[in-house]
Each structure stands twice: as structure tokens, then as C-alpha cells.
Residue frames relative to the residue before (quaternion, step in Angstrom):
aa qw qx qy qz dx dy dz
M 1.0000 0.0000 0.0000 0.0000 0.00 0.00 0.00
L 0.2242 -0.7633 0.5899 0.1380 3.58 -1.10 0.69
A 0.4537 -0.6461 0.5457 0.2809 3.51 -1.12 0.75
P 0.6947 -0.4600 0.3197 0.4512 3.63 -1.19 0.26
T 0.6804 0.4805 -0.2931 0.4693 3.60 1.09 -0.58
G 0.5662 -0.6042 0.3910 0.4018 3.62 1.24 -0.04
I 0.5010 0.6464 -0.4240 0.3890 3.58 1.27 0.21
P 0.4402 -0.6919 0.4880 0.2989 3.62 -0.77 0.91
V 0.0627 -0.7805 0.6215 0.0257 3.55 -1.00 0.87
G 0.4111 0.6946 -0.5242 0.2718 3.55 -1.20 0.45
A 0.7302 -0.4027 0.3073 0.4585 3.54 -1.23 -0.48
L 0.1242 -0.7719 0.6219 0.0445 3.55 -1.06 0.83
R 0.2340 -0.7242 0.6187 0.1951 3.54 -1.29 0.31
A 0.1185 -0.7660 0.6290 0.0591 3.54 -0.97 0.92
F 0.2187 -0.7657 0.5930 0.1194 3.55 -0.92 0.91
R 0.0831 -0.7927 0.6037 0.0181 3.55 -0.82 1.06
H 0.1534 -0.7904 0.5892 0.0679 3.56 -0.89 0.94
N 0.2128 -0.7522 0.6145 0.1063 3.55 -0.89 1.02
A 0.3162 -0.7884 0.4973 0.1764 3.60 -0.31 1.25
R 0.6070 0.5741 -0.3515 0.4224 3.58 1.10 -0.65
T 0.7910 0.2726 -0.1465 0.5277 3.60 0.88 -0.91
D 0.3413 -0.7605 0.4727 0.2858 3.58 1.35 -0.21
E 0.4664 0.6458 -0.4591 0.3932 3.56 1.06 0.85
T 0.1866 -0.7529 0.6200 0.1179 3.54 -1.13 0.69
S 0.0972 -0.7868 0.6075 0.0497 3.53 -0.92 0.92
I 0.3139 -0.7248 0.5853 0.1832 3.52 -1.25 0.54
S 0.1065 -0.7830 0.6113 0.0434 3.56 -0.81 1.01
R 0.2776 -0.7371 0.5903 0.1764 3.56 -1.05 0.76
L 0.0860 -0.7989 0.5951 -0.0150 3.51 -0.81 1.13
E 0.2656 -0.7346 0.5960 0.1861 3.52 -1.24 0.43
L 0.1693 -0.7530 0.6305 0.0826 3.55 -0.95 0.96
R 0.1533 0.7940 -0.5744 0.1268 3.59 -0.62 1.05
T 0.4550 -0.6775 0.5064 0.2785 3.53 -1.27 0.35
E 0.1640 -0.7439 0.6401 0.1001 3.51 -1.29 0.52
D 0.8241 0.2592 -0.1566 0.4786 3.55 -1.31 0.15
R 0.6788 -0.5256 0.2689 0.4367 3.56 0.83 1.15
G 0.7446 -0.4367 0.2175 0.4555 3.54 0.96 0.83
H 0.5476 0.6397 -0.3918 0.3707 3.58 1.23 0.08
R 0.7553 0.2365 -0.1653 0.5885 3.59 1.23 -0.29
I 0.2659 -0.7402 0.5988 0.1514 3.56 -1.19 0.66
E 0.0945 -0.7701 0.6279 0.0613 3.53 -1.09 0.79
V 0.0858 -0.7477 0.6570 0.0452 3.56 -0.97 0.92
R 0.0966 0.8094 -0.5692 0.1072 3.56 -0.57 1.16
P 0.5374 -0.6178 0.4555 0.3494 3.55 -1.13 0.58
L 0.4585 -0.6336 0.5354 0.3191 3.55 -1.17 0.54
A 0.7919 -0.4040 0.1878 0.4176 3.56 -1.26 0.41
D 0.7259 0.4597 -0.2632 0.4386 3.61 0.95 -0.75
D 0.7375 0.3617 -0.2236 0.5247 3.63 1.22 -0.02
R 0.1002 0.8478 -0.5120 0.0944 3.56 0.80 1.00
D 0.5621 0.6105 -0.4010 0.3880 3.62 1.19 -0.14
L 0.6201 0.5246 -0.3467 0.4691 3.60 1.28 -0.12
P 0.4733 -0.6830 0.4662 0.3035 3.61 -0.98 0.70
T 0.4318 -0.6262 0.5689 0.3127 3.55 -1.32 0.35
L 0.1689 -0.7848 0.5918 0.0728 3.56 -0.92 0.94
R 0.0482 -0.7817 0.6213 0.0243 3.58 -1.05 0.80
F 0.1201 0.7919 -0.5910 0.0955 3.57 -0.98 0.84
D 0.6680 -0.5266 0.3748 0.3687 3.52 -1.33 0.41
A 0.4573 -0.7136 0.4615 0.2621 3.59 -0.73 1.07
G 0.6294 0.5409 -0.3383 0.4437 3.60 1.00 -0.72
Q 0.6587 0.4884 -0.3060 0.4836 3.56 0.96 -0.84
Y 0.6307 0.5315 -0.3282 0.4605 3.59 1.03 -0.79
A 0.6648 0.4941 -0.3033 0.4711 3.61 0.89 -0.93
A 0.6422 0.5139 -0.3278 0.4648 3.61 0.98 -0.80
E 0.6529 0.5043 -0.3167 0.4680 3.60 0.99 -0.79
L 0.6221 0.5224 -0.3409 0.4732 3.61 1.03 -0.73
D 0.6550 0.5019 -0.3103 0.4720 3.58 0.96 -0.86
R 0.6480 0.5157 -0.3166 0.4626 3.59 0.94 -0.90
A 0.6725 0.5041 -0.3017 0.4501 3.59 0.88 -0.94
G 0.7270 0.4371 -0.2478 0.4680 3.60 1.04 -0.71
S 0.5486 0.6214 -0.4155 0.3745 3.59 1.16 -0.24
G 0.8090 0.2651 -0.2094 0.4810 3.52 -1.08 0.76
V 0.4871 0.6487 -0.4440 0.3805 3.59 1.26 0.13
E 0.4856 -0.6712 0.4800 0.2887 3.55 -0.86 0.99
D 0.1149 -0.7879 0.6032 0.0460 3.56 -1.06 0.78
W 0.0159 -0.7702 0.6375 -0.0082 3.57 -1.20 0.56
P 0.7182 -0.4877 0.2678 0.4179 3.61 -1.15 0.48
A 0.6697 0.4950 -0.3201 0.4517 3.62 0.83 -0.89
R 0.6363 0.5195 -0.3390 0.4587 3.60 1.02 -0.68
R 0.6539 0.4958 -0.3151 0.4767 3.61 0.94 -0.84
I 0.6749 0.4798 -0.2957 0.4764 3.58 0.89 -0.92
G 0.6231 0.5491 -0.3305 0.4483 3.59 1.04 -0.75
R 0.6363 0.5117 -0.3289 0.4744 3.59 1.02 -0.80
L 0.6629 0.4974 -0.3075 0.4675 3.58 0.96 -0.82
L 0.6201 0.5349 -0.3248 0.4732 3.58 1.07 -0.79
K 0.6637 0.4965 -0.3036 0.4699 3.58 0.88 -0.94
D 0.6446 0.5337 -0.3288 0.4377 3.57 0.86 -0.94
E 0.6814 0.4880 -0.2917 0.4610 3.58 0.92 -0.89
L 0.6734 0.4802 -0.3015 0.4743 3.61 0.96 -0.79
V 0.6228 0.5015 -0.3366 0.4974 3.61 1.12 -0.57
R 0.6657 0.5059 -0.2947 0.4627 3.57 0.97 -0.85
R 0.7917 0.2129 -0.0987 0.5641 3.59 1.11 -0.69
P 0.0567 -0.8503 0.5228 0.0226 3.61 0.52 1.14
E 0.5355 0.6293 -0.4097 0.3865 3.60 1.19 -0.26
L 0.5686 0.6034 -0.3894 0.4011 3.61 1.17 -0.48
P 0.7324 0.3490 -0.2640 0.5216 3.67 0.67 -0.87
A 0.5963 0.5856 -0.3686 0.4070 3.60 1.10 -0.60
A 0.5544 0.6114 -0.3876 0.4106 3.59 1.17 -0.52
W 0.7387 0.3435 -0.1962 0.5457 3.58 1.22 -0.54
E 0.5003 -0.6630 0.4029 0.3844 3.59 1.28 0.42
C 0.5083 0.6118 -0.4328 0.4242 3.52 0.95 0.98
E 0.1543 -0.7519 0.6328 0.1017 3.57 -1.28 0.44
L 0.4845 -0.6821 0.4677 0.2853 3.58 -0.81 1.02
D 0.1975 -0.7540 0.6145 0.1222 3.57 -1.08 0.79
A 0.7899 -0.2074 0.2069 0.5387 3.61 0.52 -1.13
V 0.1537 -0.7293 0.6570 0.1137 3.50 -1.37 0.43
G 0.1033 0.8231 -0.5501 0.0964 3.60 -0.78 0.95
S 0.0854 -0.7464 0.6568 0.0641 3.49 -1.38 0.32
W 0.2173 -0.7901 0.5646 0.0988 3.55 -1.08 0.73
P 0.6155 -0.5912 0.3711 0.3660 3.59 -1.04 0.71
Q 0.6600 0.5150 -0.3171 0.4456 3.61 1.03 -0.67
E 0.7436 0.2265 -0.1741 0.6045 3.61 1.31 -0.21
P 0.0102 -0.8789 0.4768 0.0035 3.59 0.63 1.10
D 0.6897 0.4521 -0.2817 0.4906 3.60 1.26 -0.12
R 0.6854 0.4428 -0.2756 0.5081 3.62 1.26 0.30
I 0.1555 -0.7497 0.6373 0.0875 3.53 -1.22 0.69
E 0.2146 -0.7594 0.6014 0.1247 3.54 -0.98 0.87
V 0.1051 -0.7692 0.6292 0.0367 3.56 -0.93 0.99
R 0.1028 -0.7787 0.6177 0.0396 3.54 -0.88 1.01
F 0.0548 0.8004 -0.5945 0.0548 3.55 -0.99 0.84
W 0.4409 -0.6813 0.5350 0.2352 3.49 -1.34 0.50
H 0.0444 -0.7515 0.6553 0.0629 3.54 -1.29 0.48
P 0.5519 -0.2603 -0.7860 0.0992 1.65 -1.56 1.88
A 0.7796 -0.0052 -0.0063 0.6262 3.61 1.23 -0.32
A 0.6720 -0.4541 0.3782 0.4463 3.54 -1.33 0.14
P 0.5412 -0.6343 0.4347 0.3404 3.59 -1.02 0.73
E 0.3515 -0.7105 0.5739 0.2055 3.53 -1.06 0.83
P 0.5665 -0.5870 0.4350 0.3811 3.61 -1.04 0.63
R 0.8640 0.0925 -0.0944 0.4858 3.54 -1.11 0.82
S 0.5097 0.6216 -0.4366 0.4040 3.57 1.06 0.72
D 0.3023 -0.7491 0.5615 0.1792 3.53 -1.13 0.66
E 0.3625 0.7305 -0.4973 0.2960 3.57 1.26 0.30
P 0.4601 -0.6957 0.4658 0.2954 3.61 -0.82 0.89
F 0.0375 0.7633 -0.6432 0.0484 3.53 -1.20 0.75
L 0.1240 -0.7489 0.6408 0.1151 3.52 -1.30 0.36
Q 0.2616 -0.7076 0.6277 0.1918 3.50 -1.28 0.48
F 0.1471 -0.7878 0.5962 0.0472 3.54 -0.97 0.97
T 0.1227 -0.7579 0.6320 0.1055 3.55 -1.26 0.42
V 0.0176 -0.7651 0.6436 0.0046 3.53 -1.13 0.74
E 0.2595 -0.7419 0.5990 0.1530 3.55 -1.04 0.87
L 0.1381 -0.7877 0.5992 0.0374 3.51 -0.97 1.00
P 0.3729 -0.6836 0.5656 0.2714 3.62 -0.87 0.85
V 0.4538 -0.6897 0.4986 0.2641 3.57 -1.05 0.81
P 0.3437 -0.7417 0.5315 0.2219 3.58 -0.70 1.01
A 0.5420 -0.5989 0.4767 0.3470 3.56 -1.21 0.50
G 0.5852 0.6001 -0.4310 0.3342 3.54 -1.22 0.40
E 0.7479 -0.3728 0.3155 0.4496 3.48 -1.44 -0.07
P 0.6032 -0.6224 0.3526 0.3528 3.65 -0.86 0.90
R 0.6774 0.4835 -0.3203 0.4524 3.65 0.81 -0.84
A 0.6535 0.4953 -0.3118 0.4800 3.58 0.97 -0.81
A 0.6474 0.5129 -0.3185 0.4651 3.59 0.98 -0.83
A 0.6482 0.5065 -0.3224 0.4684 3.61 0.97 -0.81
A 0.6428 0.5193 -0.3222 0.4619 3.59 0.98 -0.84
E 0.6292 0.5280 -0.3263 0.4677 3.59 1.05 -0.78
L 0.6701 0.4966 -0.2956 0.4658 3.59 0.98 -0.84
V 0.5977 0.5399 -0.3585 0.4720 3.60 1.06 -0.70
D 0.6699 0.4943 -0.2982 0.4668 3.58 0.89 -0.95
R 0.6677 0.5076 -0.3015 0.4534 3.57 0.91 -0.96
L 0.6914 0.4955 -0.2765 0.4473 3.58 0.96 -0.89
T 0.8012 0.3318 -0.1514 0.4744 3.59 0.93 -0.84
A 0.4690 0.6899 -0.4430 0.3284 3.63 1.23 -0.07
A 0.7698 0.0899 -0.0403 0.6306 3.58 1.18 -0.63
D 0.6986 -0.4625 0.3287 0.4360 3.55 -1.24 0.34
P 0.3548 -0.7729 0.4801 0.2148 3.63 -0.44 1.14
R 0.5549 0.6168 -0.3954 0.3941 3.61 1.17 -0.40
A 0.5724 0.6273 -0.3714 0.3754 3.57 1.16 -0.60
R 0.7858 0.2600 -0.1539 0.5397 3.61 1.06 -0.64
A 0.5578 0.6019 -0.3864 0.4209 3.59 1.28 0.09
K 0.3822 -0.6926 0.5703 0.2215 3.51 -1.37 0.33
V 0.4606 -0.6441 0.5293 0.3048 3.58 -1.02 0.80
C 0.0016 0.8199 -0.5714 0.0354 3.59 -0.81 1.01
G 0.8032 0.1319 -0.0946 0.5732 3.60 1.21 0.10
G 0.5124 0.5844 -0.5025 0.3787 3.53 -1.26 0.51
R 0.4640 -0.6387 0.5110 0.3400 3.55 -1.09 -0.71
A 0.6481 -0.5394 0.3736 0.3865 3.56 -1.19 0.52
D 0.6763 0.4773 -0.3104 0.4673 3.61 0.92 -0.81
Y 0.6059 0.5279 -0.3539 0.4785 3.60 1.15 -0.53
A 0.6256 0.5307 -0.3367 0.4622 3.59 0.98 -0.82
E 0.6598 0.5037 -0.3108 0.4629 3.56 0.92 -0.87
A 0.6567 0.5171 -0.3054 0.4561 3.60 0.95 -0.91
L 0.7377 0.4056 -0.2243 0.4910 3.60 1.05 -0.75
G 0.5503 -0.6664 0.3674 0.3437 3.59 1.32 0.03
Y 0.5737 0.5645 -0.3873 0.4497 3.55 1.14 0.66
P 0.4725 -0.6423 0.5056 0.3295 3.58 -1.10 0.58
W 0.3924 -0.6872 0.5547 0.2570 3.57 -1.11 0.68
P 0.4808 -0.6878 0.4527 0.3013 3.63 -0.77 0.97
E 0.5001 -0.6727 0.4588 0.2948 3.57 -0.97 0.86
D 0.6857 0.4981 -0.2886 0.4455 3.60 1.12 -0.59
M 0.6243 0.5274 -0.3629 0.4477 3.61 1.17 0.23
């Protein structure tokens, strides 16, 4: 979802690492607009009340996003990957049909013809939860053609059948894999 200023709003995940205990925790945050889209508020969801709520000017935030993105190299797989991600975020029911939740979509300059999609099964891990989860990754070759049409083709290809069938487990724990009925990769 986009705020009136064009700023993405919704749920975010923040990863915090405690160097003393070598533990990493995941916090769920909400990004929303206030004052008709002129202010941004980032606040913790109910289970992470130990984090502060942050408020700042939406115009300054949008300008900083533009500044951070300027001069960044672009290539077809990266453009198509952004469109693919936007569509999967806009239509979460597509991965949900396979008990999956989108995590990330990326492409790298050294592999300009490939897009990597990462997703969670059955859902993203909740903070302080012992519910089993796995993270999967699948690489997709970029189809030729106009970026929007190529992204639509990848959405169809990714969601037409269970994406876990051709994906590789890349996160979670061995006991979670066993509980969910998946083999744990030997290289992890």
C-alpha cells in the first residue's frame, strides 16, 4: 500500500542483534501515515512494546528515499524484480494459497538475468515464538520482453504450482524442517 505521498506503508520487520548474547531477534513494526500523509509513524506492534514509536515528516522521508536511490545502478532483472515484488505484496493471497509469505525479491549485477525470491513457510517467524518455520529461496530466469509483461509471467510461473516444490530451504532450523516435513539441507 502507498501513502498519499507515495511512501510505502504496512508491516516491517526489524532485526536486532545482541552482541553480548549473540542472539538475533525479529521485531514487527508498522509504518503508517498521519496528518493526511504529511507525517510518518513507525511503531512496534503489540508484541514489541520495548521499542520506541518514531514520528517524522513524510516529505523529508520521501526526499531521503529518493536521495538514497539516486545513482543506483539498474538492470532489467532488477526492474522486473521490483515489479514482481510489488505484485506479490499487492496480492498476498497468491503465496498464501501455498501457505507461504513473501520475504524478499532481489537481483545482483553479477547475475543480471536471474531473480531470487525468498519466502517463508508457513509464515514469517513471530518474535519470541517457538512455532516452526522455514525460509525458502528460488531463482527465476528473467523472461525476455517488456518489464511489466515479464513480471506478470514470473508471478504466474511462481504461483501456478506450489513454489516450495522447486525452491531450496535456506533458513529456519533442522528440527523445524522435520516438524514441517522437509529435509534439512546438508550444506547448512
